[in-house]
C-alpha positions in Angstrom: 96.5 98.1 109.0 93.9 99.8 111.0 90.2 99.6 110.3 90.2 103.3 109.4 92.9 102.8 106.8 91.0 99.9 105.3 87.7 101.9 105.2 89.5 104.8 103.6 91.1 102.5 100.9 87.7 101.1 100.0 85.6 104.3 100.2 82.9 104.3 97.6 83.4 100.6 97.1 80.2 98.7 98.1 82.1 95.4 98.5 83.3 96.8 101.8 79.8 96.5 103.3 79.3 92.9 102.0 82.7 91.4 103.0 84.4 93.8 105.4 83.3 91.8 108.5 84.3 88.6 106.8 87.6 89.6 105.3 88.7 92.7 107.1 87.9 92.2 110.7 90.1 94.4 112.9 93.3 92.7 114.0 96.6 91.4 112.8 96.8 89.6 109.4 95.0 92.1 107.2 97.0 92.6 104.0 96.6 94.9 101.0 98.6 95.6 97.9 98.2 97.2 94.5 97.5 94.6 91.9 98.8 95.0 88.3 96.4 97.3 86.5 95.4 97.1 82.9 94.1 100.6 83.2 97.2 102.5 82.0 95.9 106.0 83.1 95.2 104.8 86.7 91.6 106.0 86.5 90.5 102.9 88.5 93.6 101.5 90.3 93.5 97.8 91.0 93.9 96.6 94.6 94.2 93.2 96.2 93.1 92.6 99.8 93.6 89.3 101.6 93.2 87.7 105.0 94.2 84.4 106.7 91.2 83.0 108.5 91.3 79.5 110.1 94.2 78.5 107.9 92.5 79.6 104.7 93.6 82.6 102.6 90.7 84.7 101.3 91.5 87.4 98.8 89.6 90.0 96.7 91.1 91.7 93.6 89.2 94.7 92.3 89.4 97.9 90.3 88.7 100.8 92.7 86.3 103.2 90.9 86.2 106.9 91.7 82.8 108.5 92.1 83.9 111.7 90.3 80.8 113.6 91.5 78.4 111.2 89.9 75.3 109.8 91.6 76.0 106.1 91.4 73.0 104.2 92.7 69.9 104.7 90.7 71.6 106.8 88.0 75.0 105.6 86.8 74.0 102.1 88.0 70.3 101.6 87.6 68.2 99.9 90.3 67.3 96.2 89.9 70.1 95.5 87.5 73.1 93.3 88.1 76.1 95.5 89.0 79.7 94.7 89.1 81.6 95.5 92.3 84.5 97.7 91.4 85.6 98.8 88.0 86.8 97.1 84.8 87.2 93.3 85.2 84.9 91.5 87.5 85.9 91.6 91.2 87.7 88.3 91.8 87.1 86.5 95.1 89.5 83.6 95.8 89.6 81.2 98.8 92.1 78.4 99.5 89.4 76.4 101.4 85.6 76.2 101.5 83.9 79.3 103.0 80.4 80.7 103.5 79.4 84.1 102.1 76.1 84.7 103.8 74.0 81.6 103.0 76.2 80.6 100.0 78.6 77.7 100.4 81.7 78.7 98.3 84.0 75.8 97.6 87.7 76.6 97.4 88.6 78.3 94.2 88.0 81.6 92.3 84.8 83.4 91.7 83.5 86.8 90.6 81.3 88.9 92.8 78.3 91.0 91.6 75.4 92.7 93.3 71.8 93.6 92.7 70.1 96.4 94.6 66.8 98.3 94.6 65.2 101.6 95.6 64.6 100.2 99.1 68.4 99.7 99.6 67.9 95.9 99.6 71.0 94.2 98.2 71.8 90.8 97.0 75.4 89.4 96.7 75.9 87.3 93.6 78.8 84.7 93.5 79.5 83.8 89.9 81.5 80.9 88.6 82.5 82.9 85.5 85.8 84.5 86.3 86.7 85.8 82.9 84.1 88.5 82.1 84.7 92.2 82.0 82.1 94.1 84.0 78.5 92.9 84.1 77.7 93.4 80.5 77.7 89.7 79.6 76.5 88.5 83.1 74.4 85.3 82.9 72.4 84.1 85.9 73.1 80.5 84.8 76.8 81.1 85.9 75.7 81.9 89.5 77.1 79.7 92.2 74.6 81.4 94.5 72.9 84.5 95.8 72.5 85.8 99.3 70.9 88.9 100.9 73.4 91.5 102.3 73.3 94.9 104.0 75.0 97.9 102.5 
């Protein structure tokens, strides 16, 4: 899969800027498939991306939201509020070995990814130990594994 195809698949999905270099570096081994969707109308199709890096499989499963003409940042998603990457269920990040996401040491296992951003376009990636929540409505900072600054 080419870098352009990957970028097209993830258009409008801010996780691209946080993890693209880590997960989707150009070269052989990039994988993508549609994951089973609980959204029967297909309004937010689910996608799984994964990559083998140094013998570890790293994957992300997310609902791909559509912008639909909306202004997302600052309107649909208010500034300074924890935001879910993707649509519907939390975006699931899984690694078969320990990895680093920015400054956060992530032990092998499954985690949910969230973000927080402000008017200055300063972003924070949030790695949560709670993998069962829907959206960010019940997000609790006490579930955080860690936070790290990121560029979007």
